[in-house]
C-alpha positions in Angstrom: -177.8 178.8 120.7 -175.0 176.3 120.7 -171.9 177.6 118.8 -170.2 174.7 117.0 -167.4 176.9 115.8 -166.2 177.7 119.4 -166.6 174.1 120.4 -164.5 172.9 117.5 -161.8 175.5 118.1 -161.6 174.6 121.7 -161.3 170.9 120.9 -158.4 171.5 118.6 -156.5 173.4 121.2 -157.1 170.7 123.8 -156.6 167.7 121.6 -153.0 167.0 122.6 -153.9 167.1 126.3 -156.7 164.5 126.2 -156.3 160.7 125.8 -158.2 158.6 123.3 -161.9 158.0 124.0 -163.3 154.5 124.1 -166.7 153.3 122.8 -169.4 155.9 123.4 -173.2 155.9 123.4 -174.9 159.3 122.9 -178.5 159.5 124.1 -180.4 162.4 122.6 -183.4 163.2 120.4 -181.9 166.5 119.2 -179.8 166.0 116.0 -177.7 169.2 116.5 -176.7 168.1 120.0 -175.8 164.7 118.7 -173.7 166.3 116.0 -171.9 168.6 118.5 -171.1 165.8 120.9 -169.9 163.5 118.1 -167.5 166.1 116.8 -166.1 166.6 120.3 -165.6 162.9 120.8 -163.9 162.4 117.5 -161.7 165.5 118.0 -160.5 163.8 121.2 -159.6 160.5 119.7 -162.9 158.6 119.8 -164.2 156.8 116.7 -166.6 154.2 118.0 -169.8 156.3 118.5 -173.4 155.1 118.6 -176.6 157.0 119.0 -179.8 156.2 120.8 -182.4 158.6 119.3 -184.7 159.1 122.3 -185.7 161.5 125.0 -184.1 160.9 128.4 -187.4 160.5 130.2 -188.4 157.8 127.6 -185.4 155.6 127.6 -185.9 152.2 129.3 -183.2 149.8 128.4 -180.7 149.2 125.6 -178.2 146.3 125.4 -175.7 148.4 123.5 -175.0 150.4 126.7 -173.4 147.3 128.2 -170.4 147.4 125.9 -169.9 151.2 126.0 -167.2 152.8 128.1 -168.9 156.2 128.0 -172.5 157.2 128.0 -173.3 160.8 127.2 -176.9 161.8 128.0 -178.8 164.8 126.8 -181.4 165.5 129.5 -182.7 168.7 127.9 -184.6 170.6 130.6 -185.3 167.6 132.8 -184.8 168.7 136.4 -186.0 165.7 138.5 -182.9 164.7 140.5 -184.6 161.7 141.9 -185.6 160.6 138.4 -182.1 160.9 137.2 -180.8 159.0 140.2 -183.3 156.2 139.5 -182.1 155.9 135.9 -178.5 155.7 137.0 -179.4 152.9 139.4 -181.7 150.8 137.1 -180.7 151.7 133.6 -177.0 152.6 133.1 -174.3 149.9 133.8 -172.4 150.9 136.9 -169.0 150.4 135.2 -169.8 152.9 132.4 -168.5 156.5 132.6 -171.6 158.8 132.5 -171.8 162.5 131.5 -175.0 164.4 131.5 -175.6 167.5 129.4 -178.6 169.7 129.2 -180.3 173.1 129.2 -180.7 173.6 132.9 -178.6 176.6 133.9 -178.8 176.4 137.7 -176.1 176.4 140.4 -178.4 174.4 142.8 -179.1 171.8 140.1 -175.4 171.4 139.4 -174.7 171.1 143.1 -177.4 168.4 143.4 -175.9 166.5 140.5 -172.4 166.7 142.1 -173.8 165.4 145.4 -175.0 162.2 143.8 -171.8 161.8 141.9 -173.0 162.8 138.4 -171.0 164.9 136.0 -173.2 167.6 134.4 -172.5 170.3 131.7 -174.7 173.1 130.7 -174.9 173.0 126.9 -174.7 176.7 126.1 -171.9 177.7 128.5 -169.9 174.5 129.2 -170.1 172.3 126.1 -166.6 173.3 125.2 -165.4 171.5 128.3 -166.7 168.1 127.2 -163.2 166.9 126.2 -161.9 167.5 129.7 -165.1 166.1 131.2 -164.6 162.8 129.2 -161.1 162.6 130.6 -162.3 163.1 134.2 -165.5 161.1 133.9 -164.0 158.0 135.6 -162.9 160.1 138.6 -166.2 162.0 139.3 -168.3 160.2 141.9 -166.0 157.2 142.1 -166.6 157.1 145.8 -170.3 156.8 145.3 -171.6 153.3 144.6 -174.9 152.7 142.7 -174.8 149.0 143.2 -178.2 148.1 144.7 -177.9 145.3 147.3 -181.0 143.2 147.9 -181.2 140.7 150.7 -183.7 137.8 150.5 -184.2 136.3 154.0 -185.7 132.9 154.6 -187.4 132.5 158.0 -186.9 128.7 158.2 -185.6 125.9 156.2 -187.7 125.0 153.2 -189.6 128.3 153.0 -188.4 128.9 149.4 -186.0 131.9 149.9 -183.5 130.5 147.3 -186.3 130.1 144.8 -187.6 133.6 145.5 -184.1 135.0 145.1 -183.7 133.1 141.8 -187.0 134.2 140.4 -186.2 137.8 141.3 -182.8 137.5 139.5 -184.5 135.8 136.5 -187.1 138.5 136.2 -184.5 141.2 136.2 -182.7 139.4 133.4 -185.9 139.0 131.3 -186.8 142.7 131.5 -183.4 144.4 131.3 -179.7 144.1 130.6 -178.6 145.3 134.0 -175.4 143.6 135.2 -176.9 141.4 138.0 -175.2 139.0 140.4 -177.0 136.4 142.6 -175.1 135.2 145.7 -176.4 132.3 147.8 -175.0 132.7 151.3 -173.5 130.0 153.4 -176.4 129.8 155.8 -178.5 127.0 154.4 -178.4 124.2 151.9 -176.2 125.3 148.9 -178.8 124.3 146.3 -178.7 127.3 143.9 -177.2 125.1 141.2 -180.1 122.6 141.4 -182.8 125.3 141.3 -181.1 127.3 138.5 -179.9 124.3 136.6 -176.5 125.9 136.2 -173.3 124.2 137.2 -171.8 126.4 140.0 -168.5 125.9 141.8 -168.5 125.7 145.6 -165.3 127.7 146.1 -166.9 131.2 145.8 -166.0 131.7 142.2 -168.5 133.8 140.2 -170.1 131.9 137.3 -171.1 134.1 134.3 -174.5 132.9 132.9 -174.6 135.4 130.1 -172.8 138.8 129.3 -174.8 140.6 132.0 -175.8 138.0 134.6 -173.8 135.9 137.0 -174.2 133.6 140.1 -172.1 132.3 142.9 -172.4 130.1 146.1 -170.6 131.8 148.9 -168.0 130.0 151.1 -168.2 129.9 154.8 -165.5 132.6 155.0 -167.5 135.1 152.9 -171.0 134.3 154.1 -171.6 137.8 155.5 -169.5 139.7 153.0 -171.4 142.5 151.2 -168.6 144.6 149.9 -166.3 142.4 147.8 -164.6 144.3 145.0 -166.3 142.2 142.3 -169.7 143.4 143.5 -169.0 146.9 142.2 -169.2 145.6 138.7 -173.0 144.9 139.0 -176.0 147.2 139.2 -177.8 144.7 141.4 -176.5 142.1 143.8 -179.0 139.8 145.3 -178.0 138.0 148.5 -180.0 135.0 149.8 -179.7 133.9 153.4 -181.6 131.5 155.7 -182.0 133.6 158.8 -183.4 131.4 161.6 -183.8 132.4 165.2 -180.3 131.0 165.9 -178.6 133.6 163.6 -180.7 136.6 164.1 -177.7 138.4 165.5 -176.3 138.4 162.0 -179.1 140.9 161.0 -176.7 143.6 162.3 -174.6 142.8 159.2 -177.5 142.6 156.8 -179.5 145.7 157.6 -176.9 148.5 157.0 -175.6 146.7 153.9 -179.0 146.2 152.2 -180.8 148.8 150.2 -184.0 146.8 150.8 -184.9 143.4 152.2 -187.3 140.7 151.2 -188.6 138.6 154.1 -189.9 135.2 152.8 -192.7 133.7 155.0 -195.0 130.7 154.5 -198.4 129.8 156.0 -196.8 127.7 158.7 -196.9 129.1 162.3 -193.2 128.4 162.9 -192.3 130.4 159.8 -194.5 133.3 160.9 -193.1 133.3 164.4 -189.6 133.5 163.1 -190.6 136.2 160.6 -192.0 138.4 163.4 -188.7 138.1 165.4 -186.8 139.0 162.3 -189.0 141.9 161.4 -188.9 143.3 164.9 -185.1 143.2 164.8 -185.0 144.8 161.3 -187.2 147.6 162.5 -185.2 148.1 165.7 -181.9 148.4 163.8 -183.4 150.5 160.9 -181.6 153.9 160.5 -183.3 157.0 161.9 -183.2 160.6 160.8 -184.0 163.4 163.3 -185.2 160.8 165.7 -187.8 159.3 163.3 -187.5 156.0 161.6 -187.0 156.2 157.8 -189.4 154.6 155.3 -189.4 150.8 155.9 -187.2 149.0 153.4 -188.6 145.6 154.4 -190.8 143.8 151.8 -192.9 140.8 152.9 -193.3 137.9 150.5 -195.8 135.2 151.2 -194.6 132.1 149.4 -197.1 129.3 148.9 -194.5 126.5 149.1 -197.1 123.7 149.2 -200.7 122.9 148.4 -203.4 124.1 150.8 -203.5 122.4 154.2 -206.3 122.6 156.8 -204.0 124.1 159.5 -202.5 126.8 157.3 -202.8 130.4 158.5 -204.9 132.8 156.6 -203.7 136.1 155.1 -205.4 138.0 157.8 -203.8 135.8 160.5 -200.3 136.3 159.1 -200.7 140.1 158.8 -202.1 140.4 162.3 -199.2 138.4 163.7 -196.5 140.2 161.8 -198.1 143.7 162.3 -197.4 144.4 158.6 -199.2 143.9 155.3 -198.1 141.2 152.9 -196.5 143.0 149.9 -196.1 140.1 147.4 -198.0 136.9 147.0 -196.2 134.0 145.2 -198.6 131.2 144.3 -197.7 127.6 144.5 -196.1 126.3 141.3 -196.1 122.6 140.8 -193.8 122.6 137.7 -191.4 125.5 137.5 -190.2 124.5 134.0 -193.7 124.8 132.6 -194.8 127.9 134.5 -195.4 130.8 132.1 -197.6 133.0 134.2 -196.6 136.5 135.4 -196.2 136.6 139.1 -196.4 139.5 141.6 -192.7 139.2 141.9 -192.4 139.8 138.2 -194.6 142.9 138.5 -192.4 144.2 141.3 -189.3 143.9 139.2 -191.1 145.6 136.3 -192.0 148.5 138.5 -188.4 148.6 139.9 -187.1 149.0 136.4 -189.8 151.5 135.4 -191.5 149.0 133.0 -194.6 146.9 132.6 -194.3 143.2 131.5 -193.9 143.3 127.8 -191.4 146.1 127.9 -194.0 148.8 128.1 -193.1 151.9 130.1 -194.7 152.2 133.5 -196.0 155.7 134.6 -197.2 154.5 138.1 -195.0 157.0 140.0 -197.2 156.8 143.2 -197.1 153.1 143.8 -196.1 151.8 147.2 -193.5 149.6 145.5 -191.8 152.5 143.9 -191.7 154.4 147.2 -189.9 151.4 148.7 -187.5 151.3 145.9 -186.6 155.0 146.3 -185.5 154.3 149.9 -182.2 156.1 150.4 -179.5 153.8 151.8 -177.9 154.9 155.1 -174.6 156.6 154.4 
C-alpha cells in the first residue's frame, strides 16, 4: 500500500534541490494516487495541476494536454509496451515531459520503458522519487523522437497528392489535438494555399492555422529536408511531393526518413506506370532485418480525380499492374466545400488515432491499417 507519510517526508527533504514545476496534467482513475501525485507536485513548487479522471487504456484525446508542460500517467497494471508507445505517438504532445507510474514491479518492464525513452516509476517502491523524476523528465529519452513523418507521393502532375495530403491533415485536426504540420515540397506546383484557402508565405515560414496545426510551402533549398529543428515540435509531419520518373532517385531521401508512405495513383495508365516504378524502388530500398524485408510501410491510395472515362483502368487492372492491393479509395468530389461524407482516408486517420468517426473508441486491434501504423522506423 502506498505510504503517503514517507512520500511527504521525502519531498520535504528534497524540496530545496528541485526547481519549480510547470503546469501538470495527472491522468488516473484512482483518487488516492491522484492525491499522492498532487502532493508531490505541490511540495516541489508546482501549483497548476489538472486531473483527467480516466483509465490509461481508455483515454483518447484531451485538448488540455496541449498546454501542459508535464503529463503524469497512472498506467496501473497495464503491461503492453506497444500500446504505451502507440499512445505516446498519437496522444501525448511530443513537447510535453511524460512520467509513467504504475503497479508493474518488473525489471524487464522497466528496461523496455527505458529503451523507448519513457520514464517509469513503480508506485509502491519508487513514488518518493517523483520529485527527482520531474526534474529529469526533460532529459530522459531526449534523443528519441516520436514525431511521425508521413510522405504523400504523387505519381504524376494532377493526380491529387496535395489534396490527399491536405485531407489527411484536416482529418487529423478534426479527430484530435495532435500538433500536426503539413509541408508541401518544392517538387510540383505550390498550390497548398489555394487548396487549403489559407494565406501561406513562399519563403519557408511556418503558418499556424490554430494552436495545434500549421502548414508551410518548402523552398527549393529545403525541398528534401526531413529533420528541421521545428519539426520536433509536432507529433505528425506530413510531407507532400510530386515524384515523377525524373526524380525517382530522390526516393533515397524519402524512404529512410518516412515512418510510412502514401502513394497516390489515378486510373490513368501513365500514373499507374509511374506508381509501379516508385513502388519497386520503395520496396528495393526498404530496410531489412535478418535478411528479410520488414512489413511494408507503403499505402496505396486510388484517387478518383475525375468523372468516369471509357479508357479508365479498373481496380483489378491497377492492382495487377502494381502487384499490390489498393488500401484506400478516395471517390471523386465535385465540390470540396460542400462535401460532408466520411471517406476511407478519414477512417484511416480514425484508426491511426485509435478512434472511430464521432470520437468513439476503436477496438479493432487486428486491422491491416493498424499493423501498417505499428511499423517500426529504421534506426
